[in-house]
C-alpha positions as a Markdown table, in Angstrom:
| # | Residue | x | y | z |
|---|---|---|---|---|
| 1 | Met | -27.9 | 11.8 | 6.8 |
| 2 | Asn | -27.0 | 10.1 | 10.1 |
| 3 | Val | -23.6 | 10.2 | 11.7 |
| 4 | Thr | -22.6 | 6.8 | 10.3 |
| 5 | Gly | -23.5 | 7.9 | 6.8 |
| 6 | Glu | -21.5 | 11.1 | 7.3 |
| 7 | Val | -18.5 | 9.2 | 8.6 |
| 8 | Val | -18.6 | 6.8 | 5.6 |
| 9 | Ser | -19.0 | 9.8 | 3.2 |
| 10 | Leu | -16.0 | 11.6 | 4.8 |
| 11 | Met | -13.9 | 8.4 | 4.7 |
| 12 | Gly | -14.7 | 8.0 | 1.0 |
| 13 | Glu | -13.6 | 11.6 | 0.3 |
| 14 | Ile | -10.3 | 11.0 | 2.2 |
| 15 | Ala | -9.8 | 7.8 | 0.2 |
| 16 | Val | -10.4 | 9.6 | -3.1 |
| 17 | Arg | -7.9 | 12.4 | -2.2 |
| 18 | Phe | -5.3 | 9.8 | -1.0 |
| 19 | Asn | -5.6 | 7.8 | -4.1 |
| 20 | Arg | -5.4 | 10.9 | -6.3 |
| 21 | Gly | -2.2 | 12.0 | -4.5 |
| 22 | Tyr | -0.8 | 8.4 | -4.6 |
| 23 | Glu | -1.3 | 8.3 | -8.4 |
| 24 | Glu | 0.4 | 11.7 | -8.8 |
| 25 | Ala | 3.4 | 10.5 | -6.7 |
| 26 | Ala | 3.6 | 7.3 | -8.7 |
| 27 | Thr | 3.5 | 9.2 | -12.0 |
| 28 | Arg | 6.3 | 11.4 | -10.9 |
| 29 | His | 8.4 | 8.2 | -10.6 |
| 30 | Gln | 7.1 | 6.9 | -14.0 |
| 31 | Leu | 5.2 | 4.2 | -12.2 |
| 32 | Thr | 1.6 | 3.1 | -12.2 |
| 33 | Ala | -0.3 | 3.3 | -8.9 |
| 34 | Leu | -0.3 | -0.5 | -8.7 |
| 35 | Gln | 3.5 | -0.6 | -9.3 |
| 36 | Ala | 4.1 | 2.0 | -6.6 |
| 37 | Lys | 1.8 | 0.1 | -4.2 |
| 38 | Ala | 3.6 | -3.2 | -5.0 |
| 39 | Leu | 6.9 | -1.5 | -4.1 |
| 40 | Val | 5.6 | -0.2 | -0.8 |
| 41 | Leu | 4.0 | -3.6 | 0.0 |
| 42 | Val | 7.2 | -5.6 | -0.5 |
| 43 | Ala | 9.2 | -2.9 | 1.4 |
| 44 | Ala | 7.5 | -4.2 | 4.5 |
| 45 | Glu | 8.4 | -7.8 | 3.8 |
| 46 | Pro | 9.2 | -10.0 | 0.8 |
| 47 | Leu | 6.0 | -11.5 | -0.6 |
| 48 | Pro | 5.1 | -14.3 | -3.0 |
| 49 | Met | 3.2 | -13.0 | -6.0 |
| 50 | Arg | 0.1 | -15.1 | -5.2 |
| 51 | Arg | -0.2 | -13.3 | -1.9 |
| 52 | Met | 0.3 | -9.9 | -3.6 |
| 53 | Ala | -2.5 | -10.9 | -6.0 |
| 54 | Arg | -4.8 | -11.6 | -3.0 |
| 55 | Leu | -4.0 | -8.3 | -1.4 |
| 56 | Phe | -4.6 | -6.5 | -4.7 |
| 57 | Asn | -7.7 | -8.6 | -5.3 |
| 58 | Cys | -6.6 | -9.4 | -8.8 |
| 59 | Asp | -5.5 | -12.3 | -10.9 |
| 60 | Pro | -1.9 | -13.6 | -10.3 |
| 61 | Ser | -1.1 | -13.0 | -14.0 |
| 62 | Asn | -1.7 | -9.2 | -13.4 |
| 63 | Val | 0.9 | -9.3 | -10.6 |
| 64 | Thr | 3.3 | -11.1 | -12.8 |
| 65 | Gly | 3.1 | -8.2 | -15.3 |
| 66 | Ile | 3.6 | -5.6 | -12.6 |
| 67 | Val | 6.6 | -7.5 | -11.1 |
| 68 | Asp | 8.1 | -8.1 | -14.6 |
| 69 | Arg | 8.1 | -4.3 | -15.2 |
| 70 | Leu | 9.5 | -3.5 | -11.8 |
| 71 | Glu | 12.2 | -6.1 | -12.2 |
| 72 | Ala | 13.1 | -4.8 | -15.7 |
| 73 | Arg | 13.7 | -1.4 | -14.1 |
| 74 | Gly | 15.9 | -2.9 | -11.4 |
| 75 | Phe | 13.5 | -2.2 | -8.4 |
| 76 | Val | 12.7 | -5.7 | -7.4 |
| 77 | Arg | 14.0 | -9.3 | -7.8 |
| 78 | Arg | 12.4 | -12.7 | -7.4 |
| 79 | Glu | 14.1 | -14.9 | -4.8 |
| 80 | Pro | 13.4 | -18.4 | -3.6 |
| 81 | Asp | 11.4 | -18.6 | -0.3 |
| 82 | Pro | 13.7 | -20.1 | 2.3 |
| 83 | Ala | 10.8 | -22.3 | 3.6 |
| 84 | Asp | 9.7 | -23.5 | 0.2 |
| 85 | Arg | 12.1 | -23.1 | -2.7 |
| 86 | Arg | 9.3 | -23.6 | -5.3 |
| 87 | Val | 7.8 | -20.3 | -4.1 |
| 88 | Lys | 9.4 | -17.1 | -5.4 |
| 89 | Asn | 9.3 | -14.0 | -3.1 |
| 90 | Val | 9.4 | -10.5 | -4.5 |
| 91 | Thr | 12.0 | -8.4 | -2.7 |
| 92 | Leu | 13.3 | -4.9 | -3.1 |
| 93 | Thr | 16.7 | -4.1 | -4.6 |
| 94 | Pro | 18.7 | -1.1 | -3.2 |
| 95 | Glu | 17.3 | 1.0 | -6.1 |
| 96 | Gly | 13.8 | -0.1 | -5.2 |
| 97 | Arg | 14.3 | 0.9 | -1.6 |
| 98 | Gln | 15.4 | 4.3 | -2.8 |
| 99 | Val | 12.2 | 4.7 | -4.9 |
| 100 | Val | 10.1 | 3.7 | -1.9 |
| 101 | Arg | 11.8 | 6.3 | 0.3 |
| 102 | Glu | 11.1 | 8.9 | -2.4 |
| 103 | Leu | 7.5 | 7.8 | -2.8 |
| 104 | Arg | 6.9 | 8.0 | 1.0 |
| 105 | His | 8.5 | 11.4 | 1.1 |
| 106 | Ser | 6.3 | 12.6 | -1.8 |
| 107 | Leu | 3.2 | 11.2 | 0.0 |
| 108 | Gly | 3.3 | 14.0 | 2.5 |
| 109 | Phe | -0.2 | 15.1 | 1.3 |
| 110 | Ala | -1.6 | 12.2 | 3.4 |
| 111 | Ala | -0.1 | 13.6 | 6.6 |
| 112 | Ala | -0.8 | 17.3 | 5.9 |
| 113 | Pro | -4.4 | 17.3 | 7.0 |
| 114 | Leu | -3.4 | 15.6 | 10.3 |
| 115 | Ala | -1.6 | 18.8 | 11.2 |
| 116 | Ala | -5.1 | 20.3 | 12.0 |
| 117 | Leu | -5.4 | 17.8 | 14.9 |
| 118 | Thr | -3.6 | 17.9 | 18.2 |
| 119 | Glu | -1.3 | 15.1 | 19.2 |
| 120 | Ala | -4.0 | 13.6 | 21.5 |
| 121 | Glu | -6.6 | 13.8 | 18.6 |
| 122 | Arg | -4.2 | 12.0 | 16.2 |
| 123 | Ile | -3.6 | 9.3 | 18.8 |
| 124 | Gln | -7.4 | 8.9 | 19.3 |
| 125 | Leu | -7.9 | 8.8 | 15.6 |
| 126 | Arg | -5.2 | 6.2 | 15.1 |
| 127 | Asp | -6.7 | 4.0 | 17.9 |
| 128 | Leu | -10.2 | 4.3 | 16.5 |
| 129 | Leu | -9.0 | 3.3 | 13.0 |
| 130 | Lys | -7.1 | 0.3 | 14.4 |
| 131 | Arg | -10.3 | -0.8 | 16.2 |
| 132 | Met | -12.2 | -0.5 | 13.0 |
| 133 | Leu | -9.6 | -2.6 | 11.1 |
| 134 | Glu | -9.5 | -5.2 | 13.8 |
| 135 | Ala | -13.3 | -5.5 | 13.9 |
| 136 | Asp | -13.3 | -5.9 | 10.1 |
| 137 | Thr | -10.6 | -8.5 | 10.2 |
| 138 | Ala | -12.4 | -10.4 | 12.9 |
| 139 | Ala | -15.6 | -10.3 | 10.9 |
| 140 | Gly | -13.8 | -11.6 | 7.8 |
| 141 | Ala | -12.4 | -14.5 | 9.7 |
| 142 | Arg | -15.8 | -15.8 | 10.5 |
């Protein structure tokens, strides 16, 4: 196997472990993995459900169900977009913010392997990952 193949394989293994840990963290909060990801996503910024569906690569009706369940638990609410009142943004409630804090705290498994790297190595890894994402974004824009 060449180096590129090894890197792809290792990244796949990291993704599998990350997703497994993410699902375990979500389950501890009586959430599905997608519900937890939706909470973390809207913690960064309020989002319309259509955009969430594009980010999750799923049908908007699936996101409606996810948001309905999160709203029923008091973690999110739908608010009119200030720029276009026809659009509803999903935003976190204070309870939702608390759950996101707890989720992030319980996702320590993602950071633990990084302890094996020096600070300089973590910086180098971060910069390389950013370059990879930027290259992929640029390629997708073509």
